[in-house]
N, C-alpha and C positions, 0 to 999 in steps of 0.2 A: 504494499500500499504506499502511496505517496501523499504526503500532507503538506499544505502550505498555509501557515498562519499569517494573518495580516490585520491591520487596523490599530496597531500600537501607536504610541506617541507620547507627548509630554503634556501633563495636566497639573493644575494646582490641587492641593489637598481639598477634599470635598467635592471634586469634580467627577465626571463620569466618562467612560469609554466603552465601546463595544468592539471586541475582537472576534475575528472569524477564522474558520479553518476549513479549507476545501480539500476533500479527499478524492483520490482516484486510484484505480488499479485493483480494487476489491469491492464486493457488494456491501457498500458502507452501511446499508440499512439493516444488516444482520448482526452488527457488532456494536457493543458499547463503546463509548468514547470518553475521553477525559482531558482536562486541562491540568497542566503542571507548571511550576515556575522555578526559576533558579536565579537567586540573587548572587552578586559577587562574593566569592569565598564561602558560599553556602551550598549545601546539597540540594538536589532537585526535590521539590516537595509537591504533594498532591494538593490541588486547589478545588476541583469539582469534577464530578463524573455523571454520566447519564447513560441509562440502559438503551438497548437497541430500539425499543419502542418509544423511548422518551418518557415512559410512565414512572420511572424511578430516577431520582437524583440524589446526590450526596455532596456535601460540602465540607471543607476544612473548617474547624471552629473559627479560625481567624478571618474567614470571609462570610460566614453564615449571616444571612440577613442583608448583606450588601451586594453579593454577586448572585447572578442567575445564569445557569447553563441551559441551553436549549439546542434543538437540532431540527433541521429540515431535511428529511431523507430524500425528498424529490430533488433537492439541490446538492445532495452529498456534502452538506455543510453543518458544522457545529459552531455555536456561538457562545460567547461569555460576555454578558452584560455586567459592567463593574460600576457600581455607584458608591458614593461616599468614600472615594479613594483616599488612602493614607500614604504617607511617605514609605512606610514599611511594605507597601504593595509593589514597590519598584523592583522589577526583575525582568528577565526574558521569559516570556510565556510560550509554552509548547503545547501543542495538542498531540494526541496519540489515539490509537484504536486498539481495542483489546485483541489478544490472540484468539480467544474462544468465542464463537458466535452464540447468539441467542441466550446470553446470560441475563438474568434479571437483577442479580446482586451487583453492586458497584465495587470495582476493584480499586484499591488505593495505592498499591505498590507499583512503581515504575516497571518492574520486571513482568507484570501482567500485560504490558502494552508493547506495541511496536509502531514503526512508521513515524518516527518522531519528526523528521523533517526540520525545516528552518523555523525558529521561533520568531516572536515579534516583541520588541522591547517596549515596556511600559515604564515611564518615569514620572513619579509623583513628587512635586516639590512642595515644601512647607510654606 
């Protein structure tokens, strides 16, 4: 699977951004998808995940209530709406697709995903 994240940029604290990820090379609608992020000198961390149907979502505690993950299977695209952004949200954001199709539970470990592709940088200034 090939993934391309886009939509990142620079915003002030309290602002909003929506980032997108377009998938190709695999029947995207059969697989859960996730967003991860990696800040300088930190490990990659789970941000949000969505099941293949879109009916189940899960969020890291640090973004719960501020971020919303969604998907449009007709467009092979997954989105992350980020509101009330904080400086600590600054990172490169990556999307990925689960190895195993038709899962309803959300996987939070990077090892459960592949097709990372190129991330998109989000910078939040105070």
